[in-house]
N, C-alpha and C positions, 0 to 999 in steps of 0.2 A: 593467462600465460601458457598453461599446459594445453588449453583447448585448441590453439592454432596448430601445435605439433600433432595432437590427436587427429585433427582434421586432415593434415598432410598424410599421416599414416593410413587413414581410412581411404583416402583417394588413391593411394598407391595400391592398397589391397584390391580395391574395385578395378583398377587398371590391370593388375596381374590376373584376376579372375576373368576379365574380358579377353585378355590376350591368350591365356593358356587354356581356358575352359569354354570360351565362347558363351559366357553367361553374364547377365547384367545384375549387379547388386545395387539396390538403391541406398541402403544403409544397413548397419548391423550394430549389435550392442557391444559395449565395452564394459569392463569391470576393473575395480581397483583391488589388487591382491591384499589379503589381510596383513601381510608383513612386507616391508620394502625389500627384504632379501629375496623375495619371490618375484620381484619385478615391480615396475611402476604402473603397468597397464597390462590387462589380459584380454585377449579376444577369443571368444568361442566360435569364431566364424567358420572354422574348418568343419564343424559338425553340421552347420547350416548348408555349407557347400556340398558336403557328402549327400545330404538329402536331395538337394537340387539336382545333382548329377545323376542320382539314381532315378529320379522322376523323369529326367530328360532322356537318359540313355538306357536305363534299366541295369546299368553296371554298378556294382557295389564298390565303393572306394573307402580305404582306411583313412579316417580323419587325421591320424597322426602323420601319414605320408603326405596328405594334402597340406597340412600345416607346415611341413618341411619345405614344400615348394613355395609357399607364401613367404616363409621366413627368409629364404634366399634373396628375395627381392626387397626386403625391408631394412637390412642391416646398413645400407649406405645412405639412408635418409639423414640429413643433417639434424642433430639433436638426439639421434638414437645411438646408444653405445653398443648394445647387443640385443639379440633376439634368441630366446630359448623356447623349446617345445616341452610342455609339461603335461603329465597325465596322459589322457587318451587323445589329446590333440589341441590343447590350449596353446595359443601364441602368447608368450610372456615377453613384454617389451621393457627393456631397461634404458632409461634416458641417460643422456650424457650429463652427468651431474655438474661437471665444471661449467659447461655451456649454459645450462639452465640457471645455475646459481649466479653466474656473472650477469645474465640478463635481468634476473630479479634484483640484484644489487643496484644496477644502473637504470632500472625502470621506475619512473615516477609513479605510475598508477597501474593497477592490475585490472582495471575495468575500462569500458569505453571503447572497445575495439570492434564493435559491430559497425559495418559500413554505414555512413550517414544516410538518412532517408528523408525524402520530402513528404512522405506520408505523415499524417498527423493523427495521433490518438488523443481523444478528449477524455480526461478523467474528471468525473464529477464526484465530489465527496463533501462531507460535513452536512450541508443541506438541512440545518436545524430549523424548525419552525421558529420564526422571529417573534416569540411571544413571552419568553422567560429565559432565565439563565440556563446555560448548557450544563448537562450532568455527565457523569462518568461514561454512560452508554454512548453519548454523542462523541466523547473523546476517543472511544475505540474506533468509531467510523473515521474520524479525522486522522488519527495516527495510522490506520491502515491505508487510507487514501494517500496521505502525504508520503508514506514510505514506498508505496507502489510507484508513485511519481518519481521519487529519487532513484529507485532501481531501474525503471524504464529509461530515464535520462542517462544514467550511468552506462547502460548497455546500448545506447545509440538511438533510442527512439525520440522522435519529435513530439513533445507532450504539451498540451494546453490544459490548465487546471481551472475547473469551474466549481462554484458553490451556488447551488440553486436556492433561491429565496422565495418561499411560498408566502408572499406578503398579503395574499387575499384569501387565505384558507380559514377554516373554522376555528383553528386555535387562536389566530389573531383576533377573529371576531369575538371570541369569548372574553379576551382581555379588554377589548373595546366595550363589551357589555358590562364588564366589571366596573370600569371607570365611569361609564355613563349612567348605569342603572343601580349599581350598588353604592357608588361613592358620589354620584351626581357631580362629577368633575367635567369642566369644559376643557377645550383644547389648551387654553391658556393655563389652566390649573395643572394639567398634565405636563406641559412644557416646564412650568416652574418646578414641579416635583422632579423631573428628569434632570434638570440643569442646576439644581441646588448643590451646594458644596456638601460632600459627605465625608465623614470622619472614619468610617469603617466600611469594609466591603459589604457587610450585612445591610447597609443603608443604600446600596446602589440600586439603580432603576431596574435592572434585570432581576435582582433578588426580590424587589417589591412586586414585580409582575408575577414571579414564581408563586408567591403567596396568594396574590389576587386571583390567579388562574385556578388554584385549588378551591378558593372560596366560591368562585362562580360555578364550578362543578357541583359543589354542595348545594348551592342556591337552586340549580336546576333540579337536583334530586328532591328538594323539598316541595317543589311544585312543577310538574312536568309541562304545564301550560306555558311556562316561561321559555320553553324551547322555541316558541314562535318568535320571541324577541331575538334569539340567536339567528333564526332564519332570515328575519328582516334585516338585521345588522349585516349579515353575510351578503345579502343581495345588494345593499347600499355600498358596501366596500367593493364588490365586483363591478358595480356600475360606475363608480368613480364620480368626481366632480360634485361632491356634496360634503356636508360637515362631518358625517360619520366616516367617510373614506379618508378625509384629512386627518382625523384622529388615528385611524388605522395606519395610515402612511407614516405619521410621526412615530407612533409606538414601534412599528416594525423597523424603521430606520435606526432608532436609538438602540434597539435590541441587537440589530446586526452589528453596530459598532461595538457593543459589549462582547458579542461572540468573537469578533475579529481580535479584540484585545486579549480574550481568554486564549484563543488558539495561538496567538503570537508568543505567549509564554512557553509554548511547546515547540516553537520555531516552525509554525505552520502558517502558510499564506496561500493566496489564490491570485489568479490573473483576472478572472471575470466573475462577477456576481450577476447571474441571470435571474430576473424576477418574473414571477407568475403574472403580475399585473400587466406587463408588456405583452406577454403571450396572449392574454385576453383582449387587450385594447388594440393590438395590431392584427387581430383576427387570424392568428396562426392556424387555429383549428379549421376555420372555414376553407382555407387553401388546402390543408391536408385532407379534409373530407372529400374535396373534389378529386384529388389525386388518387385517393384510396378507392373511390367509386369507379373512376375511369379505368383503373388498372385491374379491377376485379378482385382486389385484395379483400374488400368487404362487399357483402351482398345483402340485399333487402329480403327478409323472410316474409312470405305471404301466408304461411300456415304453420301449425305446430306451436310449441311452447314459447318460441321466440318470435311469434308473428308480430309484425310491425317494427321489428328491430333491425338495425344494421349490424351484421355480425362478421367476424373473421372466422371462416370455416376451418375446422380442424381437419387433419388428413383423414382421420377415421371418425365417422359420426357415431354419436351415442344416442340411444333412444330417449324419448321424452321422459320416461320414468326413471332414468338412471341417476339423476342428480337433482335433488331439491324438489320443491313443489312447482307445479306449472306456473309459468310467468315470473318465477324468481330467478335472479342471477346468482350463481354460485361459483366459487373459485374452481370448482371441479367440473364446470361445464366444458364439454368438448368444443363447442363453438363459443368464442369469446364475444360477448356483446360489446360493441363499440358505441353505438347510439341506441338508447332505450326507446321503447315504443312511444313514450311521451315527448320524444325529441331531445332530451337532455343527453349530453355526451358524458361517457364514463371517464374516470381518471386515466385509464389506459389510453383512451382516444387522445386526450390532451397531451399525454406523454409521448405518443407516437408523433404528434405534430412537432413537439420540441426536439425530438431526436432526428426528425427529417431536417430541421434547421441545423442541428449539429453537423450533419453530413452534407450540408449544402444542397439539399434536395427539395427545399420547401418553396423557393422562389421569393421569399421575404427575408428581411433582416431586421434586427433591433437597431435602435439608435444607442449611442454609448457616450458616457462621459466619465472622467476620472473621479473616483470617490474620495480616495485618500492615499497616503503612502503607507506601505506595510513596514514592519519592523526592520526590514533589510533596506529600506529606502526605495523600493520599487512601487510603481503605480498599481493600484487596485482599481479596476474598471467596473462600472455597473451599467446595466441596461436602463434605458429610459424610453418612454413613449413620446417624448417631446422633441421633435427635430430641432426646435430652436435652442434647446439646451445641449444638443449633441456636439461632440468634438469631431472635427474633420480629420484631425491628426491622431488616429488611433490604430492599435494593432489590428491585424486581419483575423478577427475572431471567427470561430466556426470553420466550416468547410473541411471537417475531418474525414478520415477514411474509416475510422472505427471509434467506438466509445467504450468506456468502462464506467460503471455506476456502482459506487460503494453504498449499498442499501441493505438494511437488515434482512435476515433470511425469510421473514414473513412476507416479503414482497417478491418472492421468486416467481410466482405464477404470472402476475402482470408484467414483470420484467422480461419473462420469456416471450410473451406476446408482443411486446414492443420490438424486441430483436427480430421476431418472426416477420412482423409487418415491414420493417425496413429492409430485411433480406429479400422479401417478395418484390419490393419496389426497385431493387438493384437491377440496373439495365444490362450489365455484361457479366460474364463469368469472372473476369478479373476484379470487377467491383464487388461481386458477391464474395470472392475470396478475401478481399480486404475487410469488408464489413463483418465477415464471419469471425474475425478476431474480437469483435465486440463481446462484452461479457458483463454479467451481473456479479459483482464481488460481494456475495452474501456473507453475512457474519452473524454470529449468535450474540445473545445478550451478555451484559456484564452485571454481576451481582457483587455484593460486599460480603466478605466472610463475617461471621458473628463478631469476631474480635475487632475487625476494621469498622464495622457498624458502631460498636460500643465506643471506639476511640473518637468517632465523629459525632457522638451524641445521639445515635439512632438506636432506640430500644428494640431489641429483637432476640429471639431464642435461636435463630439460625441465619442463613444467608438472606440478604435483603435485596429484593428486586426493585427496579425503578418504576415509578408511575407518576408522571408529571401532573396528570389530571387530579390525582389524590394528594399531590404535594409530597409524595414519598420518594426519596432518592437523595443522592449526594451531589451537590453542585461541583462542577469541575474546578472552579477556583478554590473552593474549600479543600478539595482533595490535594491540589497542588500546594496550597498554603501549608497543609499539614505535612506533606512530604518534605517541603523546604525546611520547616521547623525541625523535623526529625533529623534531616541531614545536617543542619546547622549545628546541632548539639554535637554530632560526631566531629565535624570540622573544627569547632572551637576547642574541643578536648585534645585534638591532635596537633593543631597549629595555633598556638597562642602568640606566635611571633609575627603574624600578619594582620593587616588592618581588618576592621569589621566589614568594610566594603568587599575586600577580597574573599573573606570568609563566606559572605552571602552569595557572591558570584559562584564560588565552588559548590556551595550547597544547592544553588539553583540547578547547576549542571548535573549534579548527582540525583536530584529529585526528578528531573526530566528523564534521565537514564532509567531510573527505577520504574517510572510509570510507563514510558514507551516500551521498554524491553518486556515488562510484564504483559503488556497487551499484544506484543508481537511474537512471543515465544510459543504461543498456542496457535494451532491452525485456525483459520477464520471461522470455521463452523464448530469450534469448541465453546461451550459455555464457561465463562471465567468467573471465579469468585476471588475478587481482589483482596489481598491481605498486605497490610503495611509492613509487617515484620519480614515476610517472605520477600517482598519487592525490594526492600531497603538493605537486605543482607549484603555484606561484602564477601560472603562465601556462597558457593553454589551457583545455580543458573540465574543470575541477575545482571541487570545493567551495570550496577556499581562494581560487581566483580570483574566484568570485562574492562570497564574504565580503569580499575585499579591495576589490572595487568598491563594496560597500555602505559599508565603512569610509571609503573615499575620499570618498564623497558626504557622509557624516557630518562628515568633517574640514573640508569647505567651511564648514559652519555653526559648527564649533568655532573656526576661524580668523576667521570673521566676528564672532564674539562675540555672536551672537543665536541662540536656538533656532529650529528650523524653524517651529513653530506661531506664533511671533511674526511671522515674515516672511510667513506665509500671510495675515495680516490686511492686508498692504500691497496685496493685489490690488485691493481696493476703490478704491484711488486711481487705477487705470489705466482709461482709457476703452476701449470696445469697438473704437474706431478704432485705438488704440495696440496693442491685443492682436492685432487682425487684421493690422496692419502688421508686427508682430513675427513672425508666422507666414507672411508673404508672401515671394515670391521664392525663389531657390534656397536661400539660407541658412535661410529660414523653413520651407521644405519639409523640410529636414533636421531642424530642431528639431521640427516636427510629427511626423515619422516616429517619433522617440523617444517623444513624448507619446502618440501613437496606439497604439504598441506596448505601452506601459505600461497603456493602457486596456483591453487585451485579456486581462489576467490572469483575470478572471472566466470568459471564454469557454474559456480553456485549462484552468482548474480544472474546469469543467463537462465538458469533453471527457475529462479524466483520470478524473473520477468515473463517467461513463457507461461508459467502456471499462475501468475498474479498472486503469489503466496510468499509474503515476506518472511515467514517463519524459517524458510531454508537459510536465509542469510543470518537470522538470529541464532539458530542452532549452530551454524558454522562458526560464528564469532565466539560463542561459548566454548566450543571444542578447541578452537585455536588458542583461546586464553588458557585453557587447561594444559595444552601441550607446551605453551610457552612457559608457564609456571613450573612445570616439571623440568624443562630445560634450565630455567633460572636456578632451581635448587640443586641440580646435579653438576652445574659448571660454575666455578668461582672465577668469573670472567676477568675481573679487574686485578685479581691476584695471580693470574696465569703468567708463568715465567717465560714461556716460549713465545716470542714476539709474533711469529707468523700465526700460530694457533690462536693467540689472543686476538689478533686482528680478524681472523675468520670467525671466531665466536662473536665478536662485536658485530660483524656483518650479518650473522644469523639473527642476532637480537634485533638488528635494524630492520631486516626483512619482516620479522614477526611484528615489530612495532608499527611499521607503516601499514601492514595489512590489517592489524587490529584497528588502527585509526580509520582506515578506509571502510572497514566493515561497520564500525560504529557510525560513521558518517552516512552510510546507506540507510541506517536505521534512524537517522535524525538525532544522533547522540554525539555531543561534543566530548572531547578528551580534556579534562581539566589539567592544570599544571601540577596540582598536588591533590592528594586524597587524604 
């Protein structure tokens, strides 16, 4: 809302500087004054202009005098009430409060004003190894990715959401080893186990595989020669068309279904599941290898520590003795090895091939078929290597202009090399510019506080980290179950008059809010120690607190007996003088602070979209909730005797209500009817 007016003001300043001083300003900073009585926006542009003029002419100019010249050309911009010069030369802008308030009251959404784009950004997130149940660390990945997708879409981006399925990796191979060599189960045995009726979540197939995976790890530890069985199993899975690969395919498919069900509980879904098996069987790497060699992105080393390897050269070479022992590959190598001297391709090489496909630069495509419907009723598609099973009527997947990958911070080095490779293959400057938006959305691990670990039955003296190979961690479904149980106790205590189904529905929404907000209120690179009590609190910086604020705003209109959209029509009965008077004085400035803060959601969403950092929206939602609750306590809206003032207070509450709900929606959080 406010951003369009700010853009108009900036363009006018740039025009004045061009006309009066013959200088070009590309952009300049703006600030929000600490108190609304000082203005709604401040520009220190006069100081920058004085420096530029002195550099160009040698003449020293007073910033305050320059600010006065700029101010003269800004006062007639629609939406600007007045311009003042403050201090040594600040331009303080005061918005037309009546106009902005009227626009906010009649505006359905405060996001989505970025011009539509045909460019497509492909967001890949979740990407859990399909060998066992998801844990809380995986949930952070999924919540981050899903929220980034929501924010990008809200600000106008064309987004396609992928979930990469490594169904031929060593983790799947280990579970296959467990079934075949520890338990002597056939495919039919495993199918019967997976499809049996279960009476509790602990008996589900993904939980069974969780325990089996840990047992296999211990089995290897007892006798390291057994690792040869892993290697052979992995080879057979990668080769396909054999009994071992059939078992691996069944296990990974069943686990993927479990993962999709888990993520659906958090309102997370995907458009495409891209599988590793098709990347192998459709020979993506072979095509990418030829492109990389032909373009010179990778070169063959004939001497030195990387002799016999295909490498992607760094801009600055590091001597042979600078990292690791001769012949060893290190994440600190200046030159990234893509193909080893024994002819095997590194993970980074295969990832480059996959990302060339994402950008439509590989010359190959997958086959696709619909896998299932998600919880919203939309098709979830999956790749296949079998053209006979492919669907001709499918969405146009891939061919993006940029990509975002939500992967833990430990993968920063290979992810940087993937982006470097695709950037080097970009044909034009325009293409490079678009691809440059691609990013690795790195995130740190999630641990459990000692209290949370104890509540979930994990013995620990301190925070608990996850280790799937050791079977140590908290399964995502267990975490959600416990949050829902805790929330249900609160709901049942507060609302004895509603059905059990309604109570459970509200408890579910509160649980999702608690979990998603806790994972989003920290920056991506912060290590999180999850704590139930902190996350579930109805006070402080939590999802339930923000939900409660939105519910409180909705309750105003429920008690009034009129829906908000009905009250919105009453604004036409108020004169500009009445509205200006409402926002005048100390009390009016406080009211305007809330309205103006609500008007900034679009700016905050844009900031989050540009930085791929959802915490900006999370922090904004909390601050807005705090401001609304202060407003709620200071103004007895429904008992106000002045009809015009009562109507305007109701509309302020409605602006805050809608913006709170929109902020929560961007975070993937629903507003329940009651709390």
